[in-house]
C-alpha positions in Angstrom: -49.5 -77.9 -34.3 -46.4 -80.1 -34.2 -46.1 -83.5 -32.4 -43.8 -82.1 -29.6 -46.4 -79.5 -28.8 -49.2 -82.1 -28.7 -47.1 -84.1 -26.4 -46.6 -81.1 -24.0 -50.3 -80.6 -23.9 -50.9 -84.3 -23.2 -48.4 -84.4 -20.4 -49.9 -81.2 -18.9 -53.2 -82.9 -18.3 -51.4 -85.9 -16.6 -48.9 -83.8 -14.7 -50.2 -80.2 -14.6 -47.2 -77.8 -14.8 -46.5 -74.6 -16.6 -43.5 -72.2 -17.0 -43.8 -69.6 -14.2 -42.3 -66.9 -16.4 -44.3 -67.1 -19.6 -47.0 -69.5 -18.6 -46.2 -72.1 -21.3 -47.7 -75.4 -20.3 -45.9 -78.7 -20.0 -42.6 -77.1 -18.8 -41.4 -76.0 -15.3 -39.2 -73.4 -16.9 -39.1 -73.4 -20.7 -35.8 -73.0 -22.6 -36.8 -69.8 -24.2 -37.3 -68.0 -20.8 -34.1 -69.5 -19.4 -32.1 -67.9 -22.2 -32.9 -64.5 -20.7 -31.8 -65.4 -17.2 -28.2 -65.8 -15.9 -27.0 -69.4 -15.6 -24.1 -71.1 -13.8 -21.7 -69.8 -16.4 -22.6 -66.2 -15.5 -21.8 -66.8 -11.8 -18.4 -65.1 -12.0 -19.5 -62.3 -14.4 -19.6 -58.8 -12.7 -23.1 -57.5 -12.2 -22.6 -54.6 -14.6 -22.2 -57.2 -17.4 -25.8 -58.4 -16.9 -27.5 -55.1 -17.7 -30.9 -56.7 -18.1 -31.0 -57.4 -14.4 -28.6 -55.2 -12.4 -28.1 -52.1 -14.5 -30.0 -49.7 -12.1 -29.2 -48.2 -8.7 -29.4 -49.8 -5.3 -32.9 -49.2 -3.8 -32.8 -48.1 -0.2 -35.8 -48.1 2.2 -36.0 -47.3 5.9 -38.7 -49.5 7.6 -39.2 -49.0 11.3 -35.5 -48.2 11.8 -34.3 -51.0 9.5 -32.3 -50.2 6.4 -33.4 -52.4 3.5 -31.3 -52.5 0.3 -32.6 -54.0 -2.9 -30.9 -54.6 -6.2 -34.1 -54.4 -8.3 -37.4 -52.6 -8.3 -40.3 -55.0 -8.1 -41.6 -54.6 -11.6 -42.8 -57.1 -14.1 -39.3 -58.3 -14.9 -38.4 -58.9 -11.2 -41.7 -60.6 -10.6 -41.1 -63.1 -13.3 -37.6 -63.9 -12.0 -38.8 -64.4 -8.4 -41.6 -66.6 -9.7 -39.1 -68.7 -11.6 -36.9 -69.6 -8.7 -39.8 -69.9 -6.3 -42.1 -72.1 -8.3 -39.7 -73.7 -10.9 -37.3 -75.0 -8.3 -34.2 -73.4 -9.8 -32.0 -73.0 -6.8 -28.9 -72.5 -9.0 -30.6 -69.3 -10.3 -30.8 -68.1 -6.7 -27.1 -68.6 -6.1 -26.2 -66.7 -9.3 -28.5 -63.8 -8.4 -27.1 -63.8 -4.8 -23.6 -63.4 -6.2 -24.6 -60.5 -8.4 -26.5 -58.9 -5.5 -23.4 -58.9 -3.4 -21.3 -57.4 -6.2 -23.9 -54.6 -6.6 -24.2 -53.9 -2.8 -20.5 -53.7 -2.4 -18.8 -54.4 1.0 -20.9 -56.1 3.7 -20.8 -54.4 7.1 -22.2 -57.4 9.0 -20.5 -60.5 10.4 -23.4 -62.9 9.8 -26.2 -63.3 7.2 -29.5 -64.5 8.4 -32.0 -65.6 5.8 -35.8 -65.2 6.4 -37.0 -68.8 7.1 -39.5 -70.8 5.1 -43.0 -70.8 6.4 -44.1 -73.7 8.5 -45.5 -76.5 6.3 -44.2 -74.8 3.2 -44.2 -77.2 0.3 -41.1 -75.7 -1.3 -38.1 -78.0 -1.2 -35.6 -75.2 -0.5 -35.5 -71.8 1.0 -34.9 -69.2 -1.7 -33.6 -66.6 0.8 -31.0 -69.1 2.1 -29.9 -69.8 -1.5 -29.5 -66.1 -2.2 -27.5 -65.7 1.0 -25.3 -68.6 -0.1 -24.5 -66.8 -3.3 -23.8 -63.5 -1.4 -21.4 -65.3 1.0 -19.5 -66.7 -2.0 -18.6 -63.2 -3.0 -18.1 -61.6 0.5 -16.0 -64.5 1.8 -15.5 -63.5 5.4 -19.2 -63.1 6.1 -20.7 -66.1 7.8 -24.1 -67.6 7.2 -26.4 -69.0 9.9 -29.8 -70.5 9.1 -31.0 -70.2 12.7 -34.3 -68.3 12.4 -37.6 -70.3 12.4 -41.3 -69.4 12.6 -43.1 -70.2 15.8 -46.5 -70.5 14.2 -48.1 -70.9 10.8 -48.6 -67.4 9.3 -50.9 -66.7 6.4 -50.6 -63.0 6.1 -47.6 -60.7 6.9 -50.0 -58.0 8.2 -50.6 -59.9 11.5 -47.1 -61.0 12.4 -45.0 -59.7 15.4 -41.5 -60.3 16.6 -42.9 -63.2 18.7 -43.6 -65.2 15.5 -39.8 -65.8 15.2 -37.3 -67.6 17.4 -33.6 -68.6 17.0 -32.2 -72.1 17.3 -28.7 -70.7 17.9 -27.2 -68.0 20.0 -26.7 -64.8 18.1 -26.0 -62.5 21.1 -23.3 -59.9 20.3 -23.3 -60.6 16.5 -23.6 -58.0 13.8 -26.2 -59.4 11.5 -27.8 -58.7 8.1 -31.1 -60.2 7.1 -31.7 -61.7 3.6 -34.9 -62.1 1.7 -36.0 -62.3 -1.9 -38.6 -59.5 -1.9 -39.6 -56.6 0.3 -43.2 -55.3 -0.1 -44.3 -53.7 3.1 -41.2 -54.8 5.0 -43.2 -56.1 8.0 -41.6 -59.6 7.9 -38.1 -58.1 7.8 -38.9 -55.6 10.5 -40.4 -58.2 12.9 -37.4 -60.6 12.3 -35.0 -57.7 13.0 -36.8 -56.9 16.3 -36.4 -60.6 17.3 -32.7 -60.4 16.5 -32.3 -57.3 18.7 -34.2 -59.0 21.6 -31.7 -61.9 21.2 -28.9 -59.4 21.8 -27.7 -59.1 18.1 -27.0 -55.8 16.3 -29.0 -55.6 13.1 -27.0 -53.7 10.5 -29.4 -53.9 7.5 -31.4 -56.2 5.3 -30.6 -57.3 1.7 -33.3 -58.2 -0.8 -33.3 -59.0 -4.5 -36.3 -56.7 -5.2 -38.3 -54.1 -3.3 -41.6 -52.5 -4.0 -41.4 -48.7 -4.0 -44.3 -47.3 -2.0 -46.5 -45.1 -4.2 -47.7 -41.7 -2.8 -51.4 -42.5 -2.5 -52.4 -44.1 0.8 -49.0 -45.7 1.4 -47.0 -45.8 4.6 -44.3 -43.3 5.3 -40.8 -44.8 4.8 -40.1 -44.6 8.5 -43.3 -46.5 9.5 -44.4 -50.1 9.6 -46.9 -51.7 7.3 -50.3 -50.2 8.0 -53.3 -52.3 8.8 -56.7 -51.4 7.5 -57.4 -49.6 10.7 -54.2 -47.6 10.3 -55.3 -46.5 6.9 -58.7 -45.6 8.2 -57.1 -43.4 10.9 -55.5 -41.3 8.1 -58.7 -40.7 6.3 -60.9 -37.7 6.8 -64.3 -38.3 8.2 -65.8 -37.3 4.8 -63.5 -39.7 2.9 -64.3 -42.5 5.3 -68.1 -42.1 4.7 -67.5 -42.0 1.0 -65.6 -45.3 1.0 -67.8 -47.1 3.5 -70.9 -46.2 1.5 -69.7 -48.6 -1.3 -70.6 -51.5 1.0 -74.2 -50.5 1.7 -76.9 -52.7 0.4 -77.2 -56.4 -0.2 -74.5 -58.8 -1.5 -74.8 -59.3 -5.2 -75.0 -62.9 -6.2 -74.5 -64.2 -9.7 -74.4 -67.6 -11.2 -71.8 -68.0 -14.0 -71.9 -71.5 -15.4 -71.4 -73.6 -12.4 -69.7 -70.9 -10.3 -71.4 -68.7 -7.7 -70.0 -65.2 -7.6 -70.5 -62.9 -4.7 -69.9 -59.1 -5.1 -69.8 -56.5 -2.5 -71.0 -53.6 -4.7 -72.4 -52.6 -8.0 -69.7 -51.4 -10.4 -71.9 -48.7 -11.8 -73.2 -47.3 -8.5 -71.7 -44.8 -6.0 -68.3 -44.2 -7.7 -66.7 -47.6 -6.9 -65.6 -47.7 -10.6 -63.3 -44.7 -10.0 -61.9 -46.2 -6.8 -61.1 -49.5 -8.5 -59.3 -47.5 -11.2 -57.2 -45.8 -8.5 -56.2 -49.1 -6.9 -55.3 -50.6 -10.2 -53.6 -47.8 -12.1 -52.7 -45.1 -9.5 -50.8 -47.2 -7.1 -53.3 -47.0 -4.2 -52.3 -50.4 -3.0 -53.6 -49.9 0.5 -57.1 -49.3 -0.7 -57.0 -53.0 -1.5 -56.4 -53.9 2.1 -59.2 -51.6 3.2 -61.6 -52.9 0.7 -60.7 -56.5 1.2 -61.4 -56.2 5.0 -64.8 -54.7 4.4 -65.6 -57.3 1.7 -65.0 -60.0 4.3 -67.2 -58.2 6.8 -70.0 -57.9 4.3 -69.7 -61.5 3.0 -69.7 -62.9 6.5 -68.3 -66.4 7.1 -65.8 -67.6 4.4 -67.1 -70.7 2.6 -63.6 -72.0 1.7 -60.3 -72.8 3.4 -58.1 -71.1 0.8 -58.4 -67.9 -1.3 -56.9 -68.0 -4.8 -56.6 -64.6 -6.5 -56.9 -64.1 -10.2 -53.4 -63.7 -11.6 -51.9 -60.6 -13.3 -51.9 -60.8 -17.1 -48.7 -61.8 -18.8 -46.4 -58.8 -19.4 -48.4 -56.6 -17.1 -46.5 -53.6 -15.9 -48.5 -53.3 -12.7 -46.1 -53.7 -9.7 -48.7 -55.6 -7.6 -51.7 -57.8 -8.1 -54.8 -56.0 -6.9 -56.7 -59.3 -6.5 -54.0 -60.7 -4.3 -54.0 -57.5 -2.2 -57.8 -57.8 -1.8 -57.3 -61.3 -0.6 -54.7 -60.2 1.9 -57.2 -57.7 3.3 -59.9 -60.4 3.6 -57.5 -62.6 5.5 -57.4 -59.9 8.2 -60.8 -61.2 9.3 -61.0 -64.7 7.9 -59.0 -67.6 9.2 -58.0 -68.7 5.7 -54.8 -69.1 3.7 -53.9 -67.6 0.4 -52.8 -69.7 -2.6 -51.1 -67.5 -5.1 -50.9 -70.4 -7.5 -52.5 -69.4 -10.8 -50.8 -68.0 -13.9 -51.9 -67.2 -17.4 -50.6 -69.5 -20.1 -51.0 -67.0 -22.9 -51.2 -63.3 -23.4 -54.9 -62.1 -23.3 -55.8 -58.5 -24.2 -56.8 -56.4 -21.2 -60.5 -55.8 -20.8 -59.9 -52.1 -21.6 -58.7 -53.2 -25.0 -61.2 -56.1 -25.5 -64.4 -56.7 -23.7 -64.8 -60.1 -25.3 -63.9 -63.0 -23.0 -65.8 -65.7 -24.9 -62.6 -67.2 -26.3 -61.2 -68.0 -22.9 -60.8 -71.7 -21.9 -59.6 -73.4 -18.8 -56.3 -74.1 -20.6 -55.6 -70.4 -20.5 -54.6 -70.8 -16.9 -51.9 -72.9 -15.3 -51.7 -74.0 -11.7 -48.2 -73.8 -10.2 -48.9 -75.6 -6.9 -50.6 -78.9 -5.9 -54.1 -77.9 -5.0 -55.7 -81.3 -5.0 -58.5 -81.7 -2.5 -58.4 -78.1 -1.3 -61.6 -76.1 -0.9 -60.8 -72.8 -2.5 -62.6 -69.5 -3.3 -61.5 -67.3 -6.1 -60.9 -63.5 -5.6 -61.0 -60.7 -8.2 -61.7 -57.0 -8.2 -64.5 -57.0 -10.8 -66.9 -59.5 -12.3 -68.1 -58.4 -15.8 -69.1 -61.4 -17.9 -67.6 -63.8 -15.4 -65.8 -65.8 -18.0 -62.3 -65.2 -16.4 -63.5 -66.5 -13.1 -65.4 -69.4 -14.7 -62.5 -70.6 -16.7 -60.1 -70.3 -13.8 -62.5 -72.2 -11.6 -62.7 -75.0 -14.2 -58.8 -75.1 -14.4 -58.7 -75.4 -10.6 -61.2 -78.3 -10.7 -59.2 -80.0 -13.4 -56.2 -79.7 -11.0 -58.2 -81.5 -8.3 -59.5 -78.6 -6.2 -63.0 -78.0 -4.9 -64.1 -74.5 -6.0 -66.6 -73.3 -3.5 -67.3 -69.8 -4.9 -65.8 -66.5 -6.1 -65.6 -63.2 -4.2 -65.3 -59.8 -6.0 -65.3 -56.2 -4.9 -67.8 -55.2 -7.6 -70.0 -56.7 -10.3 -71.1 -55.2 -13.6 
């Protein structure tokens, strides 16, 4: 190991930081990753000349009457890019991406761009949606930009928001507006903001996003519907299917002690077919099963012992389009008055458990924490606890970053 690498590790323990793209510690965005992203020199390059980013077709979704256009599918590549400008503070990257988005979308039909506002008490120093809109305006020229939307309350999960959670600081009556955001998952945030715009007298033409998640067929909302809650999903299930899923939550909570971490599990991995259901939500795109299971996990566990939920992150280079642990945490937040901290990343590539069941080589340094979590009481969330080493090492990494780790919650335990 060379001296420069030793210095990076030393600095990491003093000022914990890691590259949000590859997880390399000691660097907010390492030079190697930056080489694969457009820089300021690429700002005037047509989008088709950056094939690694904008070589596909425009993605179109219809969400509750709102047309949403996205330049990228939310795959592993898009996830890394979004993580880079959200957590590495690269606002210039937002501007460049915004310009290429505008070139890819073509002519804008609106008069004004309205970015989705930052959440109340957000620790981010800039609004990535506003920066994307700035880049789009540079290309479209005649389109104006107004940063007039604000949240009316602190929101922890998009599933519970309504149009009343937004208000405007300027008059937008009579304007033809287009909304701008970095990512569209369920589309609920954009849909509710659009409704607020309409109630203010504006005409909402469409919404533009850098990336969008394409709903899979299994248990996903129709494209003309809003984001379903757990109860919405339940309403679509047959009575037989409901009894089958609810049966997984019968019995006592499983409690395990892994080193100094207490792990609570809602079910036994080898009992009642939960193993097959977990496989569906991980590999068959049944993302809304996570919301359903997360809600019933919270019901079974009772009162939350922490103020924040921190999901186990996706592995590096994972091709999954969503993090099942994060989605479980979102479902748990439907019942618990807690926030989610999606603040952990892997610092190296670790074989999936399907490839290697051995986790004894994991250490706390295999995880990086991308946000300041000092003094926060957190609980970890994962789908399955096997040996518990992943949860244990992540817990220790959080403690080294100054957090108080109360416990871990999992859907199942082996």
